[in-house]
C-alpha positions in Angstrom: -23.5 83.0 60.5 -25.9 85.4 59.3 -28.6 83.7 57.2 -29.1 81.1 59.2 -32.0 82.4 61.2 -35.2 80.2 61.1 -36.3 79.8 57.5 -39.9 79.0 57.3 -40.1 75.9 55.5 -43.1 74.4 54.8 -43.7 70.4 54.8 -42.7 68.3 51.7 -45.7 67.6 49.7 -45.6 64.2 48.3 -47.8 63.5 44.9 -50.8 61.8 45.2 -50.9 57.9 45.0 -51.2 56.7 41.4 -54.9 55.2 41.3 -55.5 52.0 39.4 -58.5 53.5 38.0 -59.0 54.4 35.3 -57.0 51.6 33.8 -54.2 51.9 31.2 -55.1 50.8 27.6 -52.6 47.9 27.9 -54.6 46.7 30.7 -57.8 46.8 28.7 -56.3 44.9 25.7 -55.0 42.2 28.2 -58.5 41.6 29.5 -60.0 42.0 25.9 -57.7 39.0 25.2 -58.1 37.1 28.1 -61.9 37.3 27.6 -61.3 36.0 24.0 -59.0 33.1 25.0 -61.8 31.9 27.5 -64.5 32.3 25.1 -62.5 30.4 22.3 -61.7 27.5 25.0 -65.3 27.4 25.9 -66.6 27.1 22.7 -63.8 24.3 21.8 -65.1 22.4 24.8 -68.7 23.0 24.0 -68.2 21.6 20.7 -66.2 18.5 22.0 -68.9 17.5 24.3 -71.6 17.9 21.4 -69.5 16.0 19.2 -69.1 12.9 22.0 -72.8 13.4 22.7 -73.8 9.9 20.5 -70.7 8.4 22.3 -72.0 9.1 25.7 -75.4 8.1 24.9 -74.0 4.8 23.1 -72.0 3.8 26.3 -75.1 4.5 28.2 -77.1 2.0 26.2 -74.7 -0.4 26.6 -74.5 -0.3 30.2 -78.4 -0.9 30.1 -78.0 -3.8 27.8 -75.3 -5.3 29.8 -77.5 -4.8 33.0 -80.7 -6.5 30.8 -78.3 -9.4 29.6 -77.2 -9.9 33.5 -80.7 -10.1 34.7 -82.3 -12.2 31.8 -79.0 -14.1 30.4 -80.4 -14.2 27.1 -77.3 -14.1 24.6 -79.1 -13.8 21.5 -81.2 -10.6 22.6 -78.0 -9.3 23.8 -76.3 -10.1 20.3 -79.1 -8.3 18.5 -79.2 -5.2 20.9 -75.3 -4.7 20.6 -75.4 -5.3 17.0 -78.1 -2.6 16.6 -76.2 -0.3 19.0 -72.9 -0.6 17.3 -74.5 0.0 13.5 -76.7 3.2 15.2 -73.5 4.3 17.0 -71.1 3.8 13.9 -73.9 5.7 11.7 -73.4 8.5 13.9 -69.6 8.7 13.8 -69.3 8.0 10.0 -70.6 8.9 6.7 -73.9 6.9 6.0 -72.5 5.7 2.7 -69.4 4.2 4.4 -71.0 2.3 6.9 -74.9 1.6 6.1 -74.0 -0.9 3.3 -71.4 -3.4 5.3 -72.1 -6.3 6.5 -70.4 -9.7 7.1 -66.9 -9.8 7.4 -66.4 -6.3 5.7 -68.4 -4.8 8.9 -66.1 -6.5 11.1 -63.1 -5.1 9.7 -64.6 -1.9 9.4 -65.2 -2.2 13.2 -61.6 -2.8 14.0 -60.4 0.3 12.2 -58.2 2.0 14.6 -58.2 -0.9 17.5 -54.9 -2.5 18.1 -56.1 -5.8 19.1 -58.8 -6.3 16.3 -61.5 -8.0 18.7 -64.0 -7.9 15.7 -61.8 -10.1 13.4 -59.7 -12.1 15.6 -61.4 -11.9 19.0 -64.8 -12.0 20.9 -66.3 -9.7 18.4 -66.9 -12.4 15.9 -69.8 -13.4 17.6 -71.3 -10.1 16.5 -71.8 -11.9 13.4 -73.5 -15.0 14.5 -75.2 -14.4 17.7 -77.9 -12.6 16.6 -79.1 -15.3 14.5 -78.9 -18.3 16.6 -81.7 -20.3 18.4 -81.4 -19.3 22.1 -81.7 -23.0 23.0 -78.3 -23.8 21.2 -76.2 -20.9 22.5 -73.4 -22.6 24.6 -72.9 -21.6 28.2 -69.0 -21.0 27.1 -69.8 -18.3 24.6 -67.6 -15.4 25.4 -70.1 -12.8 25.7 -68.2 -10.7 28.3 -65.3 -10.5 25.6 -68.2 -9.5 23.1 -69.2 -6.7 25.4 -65.9 -5.4 26.1 -65.0 -5.5 22.0 -68.1 -3.3 21.9 -67.3 -1.1 24.4 -63.8 -0.6 23.4 -65.1 0.6 19.9 -67.4 3.0 21.4 -65.0 4.4 23.4 -62.2 4.5 20.8 -62.4 7.2 18.1 -62.8 6.0 14.3 -59.7 7.0 12.1 -60.0 10.6 11.4 -62.6 11.4 14.0 -61.9 14.0 16.9 -62.0 12.4 20.3 
């Protein structure tokens, strides 16, 4: 074979490895979408945190009121503090025109909105209507104060109908 002499061949040259930088336009689009999604989620969480600020403060105040009661055992002072706390908290949750004028049975029925157990009209929450106005010497020892505190706590923890949690 006449042409099979040593042919001077060069080594194979492979193409350069494709660099990850600069990024292709599709990757930039995905990065922008991801950043926008994270910003939207953070904004929603921030709004929810701010909306629930009144609830967090009311629950913290409830803990303080409960501790004060455990220390002093004054049921009438407890009733007054719980009544004031509920009124202020509900004014933060609902329109003033809807809540401010309510009293007596209408107020208790409004507090039961959205609660399955209806603790203010049929449970220990009824004490909210009479306890703040009693003479401290006439309060009986078997008064369901813990049930009243539980009713107030459930009202503060549960959103009102139409309110975001």
